[in-house]
C-alpha positions in Angstrom: 0.0 0.0 0.0 1.2 3.5 -0.9 0.4 6.5 1.3 1.5 10.0 0.3 1.5 12.7 3.0 1.6 16.1 1.4 2.7 19.5 2.6 3.2 18.7 6.3 5.7 20.3 8.7 7.9 17.3 9.2 9.6 17.4 12.6 12.3 14.7 12.7 15.0 15.5 15.2 16.9 12.3 14.5 17.6 13.8 11.0 17.8 17.4 12.2 14.7 18.2 10.1 11.9 20.7 10.7 10.5 21.9 7.4 7.7 21.4 5.0 8.1 18.1 3.2 6.1 15.3 1.6 6.5 11.7 2.8 5.9 8.6 0.7 5.1 5.4 2.5 5.4 2.1 0.5 5.4 -1.5 1.7 5.3 -0.5 5.4 8.5 1.6 5.0 9.3 5.2 4.6 10.1 5.3 0.9 11.0 9.0 0.5 11.0 12.3 2.3 11.3 15.3 0.0 9.6 18.4 -1.4 6.9 18.1 -4.1 6.7 14.3 -4.4 4.4 13.4 -7.3 3.4 9.8 -7.5 0.2 7.8 -7.6 -0.8 6.5 -4.2 -3.6 4.4 -2.7 -4.2 7.3 -0.2 -3.1 10.9 -0.2 -3.3 12.9 3.0 -3.2 16.7 2.9 -1.1 17.6 6.0 -1.1 21.3 5.3 -0.8 23.2 8.6 -0.2 19.9 10.4 2.9 18.5 12.3 4.2 15.2 11.0 6.4 13.3 13.4 7.8 9.8 13.9 5.4 7.6 15.7 5.5 8.4 19.4 6.9 5.9 21.9 5.7 5.5 25.5 8.1 3.5 27.6 5.8 3.2 30.7 2.4 1.6 30.1 0.3 -0.8 32.2 -1.8 -3.0 29.9 -3.1 -5.1 32.8 -3.3 -8.2 30.6 -2.9 -11.0 31.6 -5.0 -11.1 34.8 -6.9 -7.8 35.0 -8.7 -7.6 31.7 -11.5 -5.7 33.5 -9.2 -2.7 33.7 -7.5 -2.9 30.2 -6.4 -5.3 27.6 -3.6 -5.3 25.0 -6.3 -4.6 22.4 -7.9 -1.6 24.2 -4.6 -0.3 25.4 -3.1 -0.2 22.0 -6.2 1.4 20.6 -5.8 4.1 23.2 -2.1 4.4 22.3 -2.9 4.9 18.6 -5.5 7.6 19.4 -2.7 9.4 21.3 -0.2 9.2 18.4 1.8 6.3 19.9 2.9 3.5 17.6 5.2 1.8 20.1 4.6 1.2 23.9 6.5 -0.7 26.6 4.3 -2.9 28.7 5.2 -3.1 32.4 5.3 -6.5 34.1 3.0 -6.0 37.1 0.3 -8.3 35.6 -1.3 -11.4 37.1 0.9 -13.4 36.8 3.9 -11.1 36.7 6.1 -11.3 33.6 8.9 -13.0 35.5 9.7 -16.1 33.4 10.1 -17.1 29.8 6.7 -18.9 30.0 5.0 -15.7 31.0 6.9 -13.6 28.4 5.7 -16.2 25.8 2.1 -15.8 27.1 2.2 -12.0 26.7 3.9 -12.3 23.3 1.0 -14.6 22.1 -1.6 -12.1 23.3 0.3 -9.2 21.6 0.5 -11.2 18.3 -3.2 -12.0 18.3 -4.7 -8.6 19.5 -2.2 -5.7 19.5 -3.0 -2.8 17.1 0.4 -1.1 17.7 4.0 -2.3 18.5 4.2 -3.6 22.1 7.5 -4.2 23.7 7.9 -6.2 26.9 9.5 -5.3 30.2 10.0 -8.4 32.4 10.3 -8.3 36.2 13.5 -7.9 38.1 12.4 -10.4 40.8 10.1 -13.3 40.9 6.5 -12.2 41.3 8.0 -8.7 41.9 8.5 -9.7 45.6 12.1 -8.5 45.8 13.4 -11.9 47.1 14.8 -13.8 44.1 16.1 -12.3 40.9 14.8 -13.5 37.5 17.0 -15.0 34.7 17.9 -11.8 32.8 19.7 -13.7 30.0 16.7 -16.0 29.3 14.2 -13.1 29.4 16.3 -11.2 27.0 16.6 -14.1 24.6 12.8 -14.6 24.8 12.3 -10.9 23.7 12.2 -8.7 26.8 13.9 -5.3 26.2 14.0 -4.2 29.9 13.4 -5.3 33.4 11.5 -3.6 36.2 9.6 -4.3 39.3 7.5 -1.2 38.6 5.1 -0.5 41.4 7.8 -1.7 43.8 11.5 -0.9 44.4 13.9 -3.8 45.0 14.5 -3.2 48.7 17.6 -5.2 49.2 20.7 -3.3 48.1 22.7 -6.5 47.6 20.0 -8.2 45.6 19.5 -5.2 43.3 23.3 -5.0 42.9 23.3 -8.6 41.7 20.3 -8.0 39.4 22.0 -5.0 37.8 25.1 -7.0 37.1 23.0 -9.8 35.5 21.0 -7.2 33.5 24.2 -5.5 32.2 25.6 -8.9 31.1 22.3 -9.6 29.2 22.2 -6.0 27.8 18.8 -5.3 29.4 17.8 -1.9 30.5 16.9 -1.6 34.2 13.9 0.6 34.9 13.7 1.8 38.5 10.6 2.5 40.5 12.5 4.5 43.1 10.5 4.4 46.3 11.6 3.6 49.8 8.4 2.2 51.3 9.8 2.4 54.8 9.6 6.2 54.3 6.4 6.5 52.1 4.7 3.9 54.4 0.9 4.2 54.0 0.9 7.7 52.6 -1.6 8.7 49.9 -0.7 12.2 48.8 2.3 14.6 49.0 3.4 15.4 52.6 2.8 19.1 53.2 0.2 21.7 54.1 -2.4 20.2 51.8 -2.1 16.7 53.4 -2.4 18.3 56.8 -5.5 20.3 55.9 -7.2 17.3 54.3 -6.3 14.9 57.1 -4.6 12.5 54.7 -1.3 10.7 55.3 1.6 12.2 53.4 4.4 10.8 51.2 7.6 12.8 51.5 10.0 13.7 48.7 12.6 11.8 50.7 10.9 8.5 49.9 11.7 9.1 46.2 15.0 10.9 46.1 16.8 8.8 48.7 16.0 5.7 46.6 17.0 7.5 43.3 20.3 8.3 45.0 20.8 4.6 46.0 19.8 3.3 42.6 22.2 5.7 40.8 25.0 4.7 43.2 24.5 1.0 42.3 24.4 2.0 38.6 27.7 3.8 38.9 29.3 0.9 40.7 28.1 -1.7 38.1 28.2 0.5 35.0 24.7 -0.8 34.3 22.4 1.6 32.4 19.3 2.5 34.4 16.2 4.5 33.7 14.5 6.3 36.6 10.7 6.1 36.2 8.1 8.8 36.9 10.4 11.5 38.5 8.2 13.8 40.6 10.4 16.0 42.9 13.1 18.7 42.7 15.7 16.7 44.7 15.5 13.8 42.2 16.1 16.1 39.3 19.2 17.5 41.0 20.6 14.1 41.9 20.1 12.9 38.3 21.7 16.0 36.9 24.8 15.5 39.0 25.0 11.8 38.1 24.8 12.7 34.4 27.7 15.2 34.8 29.7 12.4 36.4 29.1 10.1 33.4 26.7 7.7 35.1 24.6 5.8 32.6 21.3 7.1 33.8 18.2 8.4 32.0 14.9 9.6 33.4 11.3 10.2 32.6 8.4 12.2 34.0 4.7 12.3 33.3 2.3 15.1 32.2 0.6 15.2 35.5 3.9 16.1 37.3 4.5 19.2 35.1 0.9 20.3 34.9 -0.7 19.7 38.3 0.3 20.2 41.9 -0.9 18.8 45.3 -3.5 21.6 45.2 -5.5 19.5 42.7 -6.2 16.9 45.5 -8.2 19.4 47.6 -11.5 18.1 46.3 -10.6 14.5 47.3 -10.8 13.6 43.6 -9.3 10.1 43.4 -8.3 10.7 39.8 -5.6 12.9 41.3 -4.2 10.0 43.3 -1.1 8.5 41.9 2.3 7.2 43.0 4.5 9.1 43.3 1.9 11.8 44.3 1.3 15.2 42.8 3.9 17.4 44.5 4.4 21.1 45.4 4.7 24.0 42.9 8.4 24.1 43.6 8.7 20.4 42.5 6.5 21.0 39.4 8.8 23.9 38.4 11.9 21.7 38.9 10.4 19.0 36.7 9.7 21.6 33.9 13.3 22.9 34.2 14.5 19.3 34.1 12.7 18.7 30.9 13.9 22.0 29.4 17.6 21.4 30.2 17.5 17.7 29.2 18.1 16.3 32.6 14.8 14.4 32.2 15.1 12.6 28.8 11.6 11.2 28.3 7.9 12.0 28.8 5.8 8.9 29.4 2.3 8.4 30.6 2.6 5.7 33.4 -0.8 4.7 32.0 -2.4 2.9 34.9 -6.1 2.1 34.2 -8.4 1.1 37.1 -12.1 0.2 37.3 -14.8 2.6 38.6 -15.1 0.5 41.8 -11.4 0.9 42.5 -11.5 4.7 42.1 -14.9 6.0 43.1 -14.4 5.2 46.8 -12.8 6.9 49.8 -9.5 8.5 48.9 -7.5 6.4 51.4 -8.8 3.2 49.8 -8.7 4.1 46.2 -6.0 2.7 43.9 -3.0 4.7 42.9 -2.7 5.6 39.2 -4.2 7.4 36.2 -4.8 6.8 32.5 -2.7 8.9 30.2 -2.1 7.5 26.7 -4.9 9.6 25.1 -4.0 12.9 26.7 -0.2 12.7 27.0 0.6 14.5 23.8 -2.0 17.2 24.1 -1.1 18.0 27.7 2.5 18.2 26.6 1.7 20.5 23.7 -0.5 22.7 25.9 1.9 23.0 28.9 5.3 22.7 27.2 5.1 24.0 23.7 2.3 26.5 24.5 4.3 28.0 27.4 7.6 28.1 25.6 9.3 25.4 27.6 10.1 23.2 24.5 9.8 23.6 20.8 8.4 20.8 18.6 11.8 19.2 18.0 12.4 19.1 21.7 9.0 17.5 22.4 9.4 14.9 19.7 12.9 14.1 21.1 11.4 13.4 24.5 8.4 11.4 23.1 10.0 9.4 20.3 13.8 9.8 19.7 15.0 9.5 23.3 12.8 6.5 24.2 14.0 4.7 21.1 17.6 5.4 22.0 17.2 4.4 25.6 15.4 1.2 24.7 17.8 0.3 21.9 15.1 -0.1 19.3 15.2 1.0 15.6 12.4 3.5 15.9 12.0 7.3 16.4 12.9 8.6 12.9 11.5 9.2 9.5 14.6 8.0 7.7 13.9 6.3 4.3 14.0 2.6 4.7 12.7 2.7 8.3 9.4 1.3 9.5 6.6 3.7 8.5 5.4 4.7 12.0 4.0 8.2 11.8 1.8 10.7 13.7 0.0 13.6 12.0 -1.0 16.2 14.5 -3.1 19.4 14.3 -1.1 21.6 16.6 -3.8 24.3 17.0 -6.9 22.2 17.5 -8.5 22.8 20.8 -10.6 20.1 22.6 -11.9 19.3 26.0 -11.1 16.0 27.8 -14.4 14.2 28.3 -15.0 11.0 30.3 -17.1 9.5 27.5 -14.4 10.2 24.9 -11.8 7.6 26.0 -11.2 4.4 24.1 -9.3 2.9 27.0 -11.4 0.6 29.2 -10.8 2.9 32.1 -11.6 6.6 32.5 -9.5 7.6 35.5 -7.9 10.6 34.0 -6.8 13.7 36.1 -7.4 15.9 33.0 -11.2 15.4 32.6 -12.7 18.7 31.9 -9.5 20.4 30.9 -9.2 22.3 27.6 -6.2 21.2 25.6 -4.5 22.1 22.4 -3.1 19.6 19.9 -5.1 16.7 18.3 -3.8 13.6 16.6 -5.5 13.3 13.2 -3.8 10.2 11.9 -1.6 7.5 13.3 0.2 5.3 10.7 1.7 2.1 12.1 3.8 -0.3 10.0 2.6 1.5 6.9 -1.1 1.3 7.5 -3.5 4.0 8.7 -4.2 2.6 12.2 -6.1 5.6 13.6 -8.0 8.5 12.0 -9.7 11.1 14.1 -13.5 11.6 13.5 -14.3 14.8 11.5 
C-alpha cells in the first residue's frame, strides 16, 4: 500500500529536520521524504498546517493483561495508544501473573501477536513475582524478547539483591527501569506530605521517599556501570541528583509524566481520586523543577505511566482508592499545551522526548522518518482545541486527572507499520 503525505511540517529531530516536506510510504516503510513528491498513491493525506512526526513511543504503560482484563487489555490499550499518536509502547510486568519467566513472556507475546494494534515491547520483572526476594533470569528473558526489566510498582528493597540484578542485566544487555520508592519512608501515605495533606487529614508521602531511593539506585548503577532509567520522576531533589549523576558520566536516563509538570498537590483538595497516583502530585516548587529538568535535558523522556483502574477501585474513599491514572490519550495534548504552549520546549524538543530518546534508551530501531525505516508516523493538528471528556476515552478505564481540561493539539492520523491505524473523526 502506498500512502502519500503532502505539505506537512515534518519534525524529525533524528535527522535534524523541521521543514515542509512530503512523505511517501510504501510496503510498510518510509520510501521518500522530499519536497513536491508526485506519485500515484492508494491514499493521499493533505497535511497542510499539520505537524508530521515519527510515531510516538511510550516506555511506561500498564496494559493489565494477563490477569486484570476488567481494567485494560492489549487490544484496548493499543487502541488508546494509537489515538494518542503512539505506535510503540513498553508494557510493564506487574500483571497477574507477573512477567517474570520465559513462559509468561511467551504468554504475553502470544496475546500481543493476536490482538495488538500497535507495537508492544515487553518489560520483564527484576524479581520473581516482583516480591524482591529472588532475581529472574535476565539472559533467558532477553533471549525470549524482553527489552527491559523492572519491578515497577515496587522498588527492590535489598541493596545486595539489586546490585546482583544490575550485574546480570548488564551482562544480558537489558535496561533496568527503577521504581525509586523507599516504602519504609512512604509507608501508608496517599498524597504529598505538606500543608495540603495536613488540611485534608490524609497521610503524606515525602519527597525523601523518592529521592533517597533515586540516590541509591544511581550509586549502584555507577558501581556496576549498568544503564538505568528512573521512572516517573516527581520531585526537585530527584532532578538535582540525576543532573549531578549525568555530569559524572553515570549511565542514567529519566522520565516524568504530564501530571507532574501540569498539576500540583492543590488538585487533590476536592478529594478527587483521579488525582491519586504514586508518586503523588507534589508542590509548585517540584513542578517547576520538573519543567526545568525537561527544558535542560536532565529528564530525557515524557511517558504516561498509563495505569487504568475500574470505577469500583477509584470511586471510593480517597484512602482506599487505587493509585494511578490513565494517560495515553491525553499525554501528547497536555505536553503541547503545557510545554510548547508555554515556551518550555519547541516541537523538535518535544518529539525528542516522546520518540527519539525513548527509542535510543530502549535500543530499538524507531524514532525517525529515515527512508527505509518502518513507517510509524503521527500527523497532528497543533492548533486544534478540545476538551477532555470522560465519554471520549477508548481505554477501558476513564481515571484521568485531566477530565474537563481544555487542551491544544489533536492527533488526526496515526500510521503504524505503513497502515492507517487511527483516523480522528471529523
